[in-house]
C-alpha positions in Angstrom: 29.0 4.7 3.0 27.8 1.1 3.5 24.5 0.3 1.8 21.5 -0.5 4.0 19.6 -3.7 3.6 15.9 -3.6 2.9 13.6 -6.6 3.1 10.5 -6.3 0.8 7.6 -8.7 1.4 5.0 -9.1 -1.3 7.7 -7.9 -3.6 6.0 -9.0 -6.8 2.8 -7.0 -6.1 1.7 -3.6 -7.4 3.5 -1.5 -4.8 6.5 -3.9 -4.7 7.1 -3.6 -8.4 7.4 0.2 -8.2 9.3 0.2 -4.8 12.0 -2.2 -6.0 12.6 -0.1 -9.1 12.9 3.1 -7.0 15.1 1.4 -4.3 17.4 0.3 -7.1 17.6 3.8 -8.6 18.4 5.3 -5.2 21.4 3.0 -4.8 21.5 3.2 -1.0 19.8 -0.1 -0.3 20.6 -3.7 -1.0 17.3 -5.5 -1.6 16.1 -8.9 -0.3 12.7 -9.8 -1.8 10.1 -12.3 -0.5 7.0 -13.3 -2.3 4.6 -16.2 -2.4 5.4 -16.6 -6.1 8.7 -16.4 -8.0 9.8 -12.9 -8.8 10.1 -11.8 -12.4 13.6 -11.7 -13.9 13.1 -8.0 -14.4 12.8 -7.4 -10.6 15.1 -10.2 -9.5 18.1 -8.5 -11.1 17.8 -5.6 -8.7 17.9 -7.9 -5.6 20.9 -9.4 -3.7 18.6 -12.3 -2.7 15.1 -13.5 -3.5 13.0 -16.1 -1.6 9.8 -17.8 -2.5 7.6 -18.5 0.5 4.8 -17.7 2.8 5.0 -15.0 5.5 3.1 -17.5 7.8 6.1 -19.8 7.7 8.2 -18.8 10.7 10.9 -21.3 9.9 11.4 -19.6 6.5 11.6 -16.2 8.1 14.1 -17.5 10.6 16.2 -19.0 7.8 16.0 -15.8 5.9 17.3 -13.8 8.8 20.2 -16.1 9.3 21.1 -16.3 5.6 20.9 -12.7 4.4 24.3 -11.0 4.1 23.8 -8.2 6.7 21.3 -7.1 9.3 18.1 -5.7 7.9 17.7 -2.0 8.5 14.3 -1.5 7.0 11.3 -3.8 6.3 8.7 -2.9 3.7 5.9 -5.3 4.6 3.7 -5.2 1.5 2.3 -8.8 1.5 -1.4 -9.0 2.1 -4.7 -10.4 0.8 -6.6 -7.4 -0.5 -10.2 -6.2 0.2 -12.5 -7.9 -2.3 -10.6 -11.2 -2.1 -10.4 -11.0 1.7 -14.2 -11.0 1.9 -14.3 -14.3 0.0 -11.8 -16.1 2.2 -12.0 -14.2 5.6 -10.3 -16.7 7.8 -7.3 -17.0 5.5 -7.2 -13.3 5.0 -7.2 -12.6 8.7 -4.4 -15.2 9.2 -2.2 -13.8 6.4 -2.8 -10.1 7.1 -2.6 -10.2 10.9 -0.5 -13.2 11.8 1.8 -12.6 8.9 2.4 -9.1 10.1 3.1 -10.4 13.6 5.7 -12.8 12.2 7.4 -9.9 10.4 7.3 -7.7 13.5 9.0 -10.6 15.4 11.6 -10.8 12.7 12.2 -7.0 13.0 12.5 -7.3 16.8 14.9 -10.2 16.8 17.0 -8.5 14.1 17.1 -5.3 16.2 18.1 -7.3 19.3 20.9 -9.0 17.4 22.3 -5.9 15.8 21.6 -3.4 18.6 20.2 -1.0 15.9 16.6 0.0 15.3 14.8 -1.7 12.4 12.4 0.5 10.6 9.1 -1.2 9.7 7.1 0.3 7.0 3.5 -0.9 6.9 1.0 0.1 4.1 -2.4 0.4 5.8 -5.5 1.5 4.0 -8.6 3.8 3.9 -10.4 0.5 4.5 -9.8 1.1 8.2 -12.6 3.7 8.1 -16.3 2.8 8.3 -18.8 5.6 7.7 -22.3 4.4 8.4 -24.2 5.9 5.4 -23.8 8.2 2.4 -25.1 11.2 4.3 -22.4 10.8 7.0 -19.8 10.2 4.3 -20.6 13.4 2.4 -20.8 15.5 5.6 -17.5 14.1 6.9 -15.5 15.4 3.9 -11.8 15.0 4.6 -11.4 12.4 7.3 -8.5 12.5 9.8 -6.5 9.6 11.2 -8.5 9.3 14.5 -12.0 9.5 13.0 -14.6 6.9 11.9 -12.4 3.9 12.8 -15.1 1.2 12.4 -14.1 -0.8 9.4 -16.8 -3.0 7.7 -14.5 -5.5 6.0 -12.1 -8.2 7.1 -9.3 -6.4 5.2 -10.0 -3.1 7.0 -10.2 -4.7 10.4 -7.0 -6.5 9.8 -5.2 -3.4 8.7 -6.4 -1.5 11.8 -5.4 -4.4 14.0 -1.9 -4.3 12.5 -1.6 -0.6 13.2 -2.3 -1.3 16.9 0.0 -4.3 16.9 2.8 -2.3 15.4 2.5 0.3 18.2 2.6 -2.5 20.8 5.6 -4.2 19.3 7.5 -1.0 19.1 6.7 -0.3 22.7 7.7 -3.8 23.7 11.1 -3.8 22.0 11.8 -0.3 23.4 11.3 -1.7 26.9 13.4 -4.8 26.1 16.2 -2.8 24.7 15.9 0.2 27.0 19.7 0.3 27.5 20.5 0.7 23.8 19.4 2.3 20.5 17.7 -0.7 19.0 14.0 -1.6 18.6 11.2 -1.7 16.1 10.5 1.6 14.6 7.0 1.0 13.2 5.6 3.5 10.7 2.2 3.1 8.9 0.8 4.8 5.8 -2.9 4.7 5.2 -3.1 4.6 1.4 -6.1 5.5 -0.7 -6.9 3.5 -3.9 -3.7 3.1 -5.9 -3.5 3.3 -9.7 -0.4 2.0 -11.6 0.4 2.3 -15.3 2.7 -0.7 -15.2 0.9 -3.4 -13.1 -2.6 -4.8 -13.3 -5.0 -4.6 -10.3 -5.3 -7.7 -8.1 -8.3 -7.8 -5.9 -8.8 -4.4 -4.3 -12.2 -2.9 -4.0 -10.9 0.4 -5.4 -9.8 -1.4 -8.5 -12.6 -0.1 -10.6 -10.4 2.9 -11.4 -7.3 1.1 -12.8 -9.6 -1.6 -14.4 -11.5 1.1 -16.2 -8.3 2.7 -17.6 -6.5 -0.6 -18.5 -9.6 -2.1 -20.2 -10.3 1.0 -22.2 -6.7 1.1 -23.4 -7.3 -2.4 -24.9 -10.3 -1.2 -26.8 -12.7 -3.3 -24.7 -16.0 -2.1 -23.0 -16.0 -1.8 -19.3 -18.9 -2.2 -16.9 -18.0 -0.3 -13.7 -18.9 -2.2 -10.5 -19.7 1.0 -8.5 -22.3 3.8 -9.0 -21.4 6.8 -11.2 -21.5 9.2 -8.1 -19.1 7.1 -6.0 -16.2 9.1 -4.7 -13.1 7.9 -2.8 -9.5 9.1 -2.8 -6.9 7.8 -5.1 -3.1 8.2 -5.6 -0.8 7.5 -8.6 1.6 4.7 -7.8 4.8 6.9 -8.1 3.5 9.1 -5.3 2.7 6.0 -3.2 6.2 4.7 -3.6 7.7 8.2 -3.0 5.6 8.4 0.2 6.9 5.1 1.5 10.5 6.1 0.9 10.1 9.5 2.4 8.5 8.1 5.5 11.2 5.4 5.7 14.0 8.1 5.6 12.3 10.6 8.0 14.2 11.2 11.2 12.5 9.5 14.1 12.5 12.7 16.2 10.4 14.5 13.5 7.5 12.0 13.7 4.7 12.8 16.0 2.5 9.9 15.0 2.7 6.2 14.1 0.0 6.3 11.4 -0.3 8.8 8.6 -2.9 9.5 6.0 -1.7 10.2 2.5 -3.9 11.4 -0.4 -3.8 12.4 -4.0 -7.1 13.2 -5.8 -10.8 12.2 -5.3 -12.8 12.0 -8.6 -16.2 10.4 -8.8 -16.4 7.2 -10.9 -18.4 9.2 -13.5 -15.7 11.9 -13.7 -13.0 9.3 -14.2 -15.1 7.5 -16.8 -15.5 10.7 -18.8 -11.7 11.2 -18.9 -11.2 7.6 -19.9 -13.7 7.9 -22.8 -12.1 11.1 -24.1 -8.6 9.7 -23.9 -9.3 6.3 -25.5 -12.1 7.2 -27.9 -14.8 5.2 -26.1 -18.4 6.1 -26.4 -19.1 5.5 -22.8 -18.4 3.4 -19.7 -21.4 1.6 -18.3 -22.2 1.3 -14.7 -23.4 -2.0 -13.1 -23.0 -1.6 -9.4 -22.2 -4.8 -7.4 -24.1 -4.5 -4.1 -21.3 -5.9 -1.9 -18.5 -3.9 -3.4 -20.6 -0.8 -3.5 -21.4 -1.1 0.2 -17.7 -1.3 1.0 -16.7 1.8 -1.0 -19.7 3.7 0.4 -18.2 3.2 3.9 -14.8 4.7 2.9 -14.3 8.5 3.1 -14.6 10.8 0.1 -11.2 12.2 0.9 -8.6 12.1 3.7 -6.8 14.8 5.7 -3.1 14.3 5.3 -2.0 17.4 7.2 0.1 15.2 9.7 2.2 13.8 6.9 2.7 17.2 5.3 3.8 18.6 8.7 6.0 15.8 10.0 7.8 14.6 6.9 6.9 17.1 4.1 4.6 14.8 2.2 3.7 16.5 -1.1 2.2 14.4 -3.9 3.5 15.2 -7.4 0.4 14.1 -9.2 -3.1 15.7 -9.1 -5.8 14.0 -11.1 -5.1 15.7 -14.5 -1.3 15.3 -14.3 -1.7 11.6 -13.1 -4.0 10.9 -16.0 -2.4 12.8 -18.8 1.3 12.5 -18.0 1.6 9.2 -16.2 -1.4 6.8 -16.8 -2.5 7.4 -20.4 0.9 7.6 -22.1 2.4 4.6 -20.3 -0.7 2.4 -20.5 -1.2 3.2 -24.2 2.5 2.2 -24.8 1.9 -1.0 -22.9 -0.9 -2.2 -25.0 0.5 -1.0 -28.3 3.6 -3.1 -27.6 1.5 -6.2 -26.7 
């Protein structure tokens, strides 16, 4: 069977790192990687082609489509400016996160038109699309579904929600353009919670207090957490995030009754996580020094998400609960990382 071709944008980021490793292990995809910075030799060796460039550069994307060895069957569009950084450079973040996604949707549509085959477009959205007005509403809401509380308070959340809507529109547009054939843009979005990786460092997300706490403790350094001790939002171990992307990518179109899916893992408070970190790494305590801006953002995100749609439509089932993620994935791998440093 011929191997499919996958384009991964933001390939050098936290999700991209894990995704490329898993795609290589599967052996069913040839990988083309695009990132704003050169890819590490470790990741480059898994790819049939790598390009350094900006997703806002339409000429680069057109050249990429002409130069790659076969039609792209799947796009994993991971490139984005994350939540905390996006608040500092809102105009740039809006341009990269929204216009960059539009450029990739055009690339998918033109590729589908040329090949006559549908291009699957996997888009990692975020719990940042939610906006609960206060802590009382957040606590009363509990597990939030895909169609509730969609009033984001950040540039990042607004851009992710905009891209979900744009993905629906592009999919509809290319279905109409290609009504006589099987091609089109098959847009599929996952709303991720905070993600925690043992192998890559956090890079500007507002949920990064969790991975920062663990990685800092493993290095024997004190950590001042930038949210309150009672802060609760959902998280997911990176292997489950990558597995969810791949499962949704492979799901038959006829089984999907939604374009956007929540996925969740576990929802500890920052204090509960700190206690586990202190026990694992022999720290006396983690201190808490809430940053008002970042605290306000996480207070607008739900305590947990309802992922029943994903479980129903494509059998989503995370492998890691909090204790398994911490004890079997995070602590052993992070400890090895810093012992080897």
